C-alpha positions as CSV (number, residue, x, y, z in Angstrom):
1,M,98.1,-11.2,-25.7
2,A,98.6,-9.7,-22.3
3,M,99.1,-6.3,-23.8
4,V,96.0,-6.5,-26.0
5,K,94.2,-7.3,-23.2
6,K,95.5,-4.4,-21.2
7,S,95.0,-2.3,-24.1
8,A,91.3,-3.4,-24.0
9,L,91.2,-2.6,-20.4
10,G,92.4,0.7,-20.6
11,C,89.4,1.6,-23.3
12,V,86.9,0.3,-21.6
13,G,87.6,2.2,-18.4
14,L,88.5,4.9,-20.8
15,L,84.9,5.1,-21.8
16,L,83.5,4.3,-18.6
17,A,85.0,7.3,-17.4
18,C,83.9,9.5,-20.0
19,L,80.9,8.5,-19.4
20,L,80.5,9.1,-16.0
21,F,82.0,12.7,-16.5
22,C,79.4,13.6,-19.2
23,V,76.6,12.1,-16.5
24,L,78.5,14.5,-13.8
25,F,78.4,17.5,-16.0
26,R,74.9,17.1,-17.5
27,T,73.5,17.0,-14.0
28,L,76.1,19.6,-13.0
29,R,74.5,22.2,-15.5
30,T,70.9,21.0,-15.1
31,A,71.8,22.1,-11.1
32,I,73.5,25.3,-11.9
33,R,70.6,26.5,-14.7
34,V,67.7,25.3,-12.5
35,A,69.2,27.4,-8.9
36,T,69.5,30.5,-11.5
37,A,66.0,30.3,-13.6
38,R,64.1,29.3,-9.8
39,S,63.6,32.1,-7.2
40,Q,62.4,29.2,-4.5
41,P,62.3,25.9,-4.4
42,V,59.1,24.2,-6.2
43,N,55.8,22.6,-4.4
44,L,54.6,19.6,-6.2
45,Y,51.2,20.6,-5.8
46,D,51.6,24.2,-7.8
47,L,52.6,22.2,-10.9
48,V,49.1,20.0,-11.2
49,I,46.3,21.9,-12.9
50,D,42.6,22.4,-11.2
51,A,39.1,22.2,-12.5
52,S,39.8,26.0,-13.4
53,V,40.9,25.4,-16.7
54,F,38.2,22.6,-17.5
55,P,35.0,23.8,-18.7
56,L,32.2,25.2,-16.8
57,E,31.0,21.5,-16.0
58,W,33.8,19.8,-14.7
59,Y,35.5,19.8,-11.1
60,T,38.0,17.8,-9.2
61,C,36.5,14.1,-8.4
62,L,40.2,12.7,-7.1
63,G,42.8,14.8,-5.3
64,P,45.7,15.7,-6.2
65,V,47.1,13.1,-3.9
66,R,49.6,10.8,-3.9
67,P,49.0,7.2,-5.4
68,P,49.5,4.4,-2.8
69,E,53.4,3.4,-1.4
70,R,53.1,0.1,-3.6
71,A,52.2,2.3,-6.9
72,R,54.9,5.2,-6.0
73,G,58.3,4.8,-7.9
74,D,56.8,2.5,-10.7
75,R,58.1,4.5,-12.7
76,L,61.4,5.4,-11.1
77,E,60.3,9.1,-9.6
78,H,61.3,10.5,-6.5
79,D,57.8,11.7,-6.0
80,M,54.9,12.3,-8.1
81,L,50.9,13.8,-7.5
82,Y,48.1,12.7,-9.3
83,A,44.4,14.3,-9.9
84,G,41.2,13.4,-11.1
85,F,38.3,15.3,-12.9
86,C,35.0,14.3,-14.1
87,P,32.1,16.5,-16.1
88,E,29.0,16.9,-13.7
89,G,26.9,13.6,-14.3
90,F,29.7,11.7,-15.2
91,D,29.6,8.1,-14.0
92,Q,32.9,6.6,-14.7
93,G,35.6,6.8,-12.0
94,I,37.6,9.2,-12.6
95,G,37.6,8.3,-15.9
96,G,36.9,11.7,-17.1
97,A,40.3,13.2,-17.3
98,Q,44.1,12.5,-15.4
99,H,46.8,15.1,-14.7
100,A,49.9,13.5,-13.0
101,V,53.2,15.4,-12.3
102,F,55.8,13.2,-11.8
103,E,59.6,14.5,-10.0
104,Y,63.1,12.8,-11.1
105,G,66.0,13.4,-9.6
106,D,67.5,15.6,-12.4
107,E,66.8,16.3,-16.1
108,L,68.3,13.1,-17.5
109,G,66.1,11.0,-15.0
110,A,63.4,12.6,-16.2
111,A,64.6,12.1,-19.8
112,V,65.0,8.4,-20.2
113,A,61.4,8.1,-18.3
114,F,59.9,10.3,-21.1
115,R,61.5,8.3,-23.9
116,W,61.4,4.8,-22.8
117,D,58.4,4.7,-20.2
118,F,55.7,7.4,-21.0
119,S,56.2,7.6,-24.8
120,R,56.3,3.9,-25.4
121,N,53.7,2.6,-22.9
122,E,51.0,5.7,-22.7
123,F,50.9,5.0,-26.5
124,S,50.8,1.4,-26.8
125,N,48.0,-0.4,-28.6
126,R,46.3,-1.9,-26.1
127,Y,43.2,-1.7,-25.9
128,T,43.0,0.3,-28.8
129,V,40.2,0.5,-31.7
130,S,42.3,2.8,-34.1
131,P,46.3,3.8,-33.9
132,W,47.7,6.6,-31.6
133,E,47.6,9.8,-34.1
134,V,47.6,13.3,-34.0
135,P,44.2,14.9,-35.2
136,E,44.4,16.5,-38.5
137,Q,43.1,19.6,-36.8
138,W,45.6,19.5,-34.4
139,S,48.1,22.3,-34.4
140,Y,49.2,22.8,-30.9
141,R,52.6,21.8,-29.6
142,S,54.3,22.9,-26.5
143,S,57.1,25.7,-26.6
144,V,58.1,25.5,-22.5
145,A,57.9,21.6,-22.8
146,D,62.0,20.0,-23.5
147,R,60.5,16.6,-24.6
148,F,56.2,16.4,-26.1
149,K,53.9,13.7,-27.7
150,F,50.4,14.1,-28.3
151,A,47.9,11.7,-30.1
152,C,44.6,10.6,-29.8
153,A,43.1,6.7,-29.9
154,E,39.5,4.8,-29.9
155,I,39.8,2.6,-27.1
156,E,38.0,0.1,-25.8
157,P,38.6,-0.8,-22.9
158,F,37.5,-3.9,-21.0
159,D,35.6,-2.3,-17.9
160,L,33.5,-0.2,-19.8
161,G,32.1,-2.2,-22.6
162,H,31.9,0.4,-25.4
163,V,34.9,2.4,-27.7
164,V,35.8,5.7,-26.5
165,W,38.2,8.2,-28.1
166,K,40.7,9.1,-25.9
167,C,44.0,12.1,-26.0
168,R,47.0,12.0,-24.1
169,A,49.6,14.5,-23.6
170,V,53.2,14.0,-22.4
171,S,56.0,16.7,-21.4
172,Q,59.4,17.0,-20.1
173,Y,60.1,19.8,-18.5
174,D,63.9,19.7,-16.6
175,E,63.1,17.1,-13.9
176,Y,59.5,16.9,-14.5
177,V,56.9,14.6,-16.3
178,S,53.9,15.9,-17.0
179,Y,51.0,13.4,-17.7
180,F,47.3,14.2,-19.2
181,S,45.1,12.1,-20.3
182,A,41.1,12.9,-21.4
183,Q,37.9,11.4,-22.5
184,L,36.7,13.6,-25.3
185,S,32.7,12.8,-25.2
186,H,32.7,15.7,-22.8
187,M,35.2,18.2,-24.1
188,T,36.7,19.6,-27.5
189,L,39.7,20.1,-28.7
190,E,39.7,23.5,-28.2
191,D,39.1,23.1,-24.5
192,L,41.5,20.2,-24.7
193,E,44.3,22.7,-26.1
194,R,43.4,25.1,-23.8
195,I,44.6,23.0,-20.8
196,L,47.2,22.0,-22.1
197,V,48.8,25.6,-22.5
198,A,47.8,26.0,-19.1
199,I,49.8,23.0,-18.2
200,D,52.8,24.7,-20.3
201,E,52.0,28.2,-18.5
202,R,52.3,26.5,-14.8
203,M,55.2,24.2,-15.4
204,A,56.4,28.1,-17.1
205,F,55.4,29.9,-14.4
206,H,57.2,28.2,-11.3
207,L,60.3,26.7,-13.1
208,G,61.7,29.8,-14.5
209,K,60.9,28.6,-17.8
210,E,59.8,31.4,-21.0
211,M,57.3,30.4,-22.9
212,E,56.7,31.9,-26.5
């Protein structure tokens, strides 16, 4: 019986050692790859888009700023920046469009956040009138991001009192996660695609990635 227990403990110990080795290996591999690809440190402000990539009537109505301390780290990120964009005459606060970039300690941390937080919670059915789906006329998919998810749905937010069509895109680039959300009442899907391409181009330039 004692030998069985020792054998089981040995297997558990070996499994934990293998898992630790895999984590360390992936972290080291990411660090080497990132250090090789990037010629200089990344400034988080450089990864957030600006109003120049929006239709002409849009402007930056917030940020980019860091959220209040009580809201930082809610997604286990090390740092994040947020910006809000509005069309001229839009009177719904910062509800027009938002872009946020979350920085994690390594690629694995960003991948976990993408899988278990962003790709589920940001596409939940809360307040939705229709399910989250990819529009039939939509074909764009990021060639730069390690992971990418895009969908649109009709939403009835409790604070607006009417239905809006909203699209969201979540992407992981190395140790960063990009979150973009926009109401399409003041832009088209073509406008939205140009914005997502601009996010990809910005990420590729500053993170040393290749655009296809």
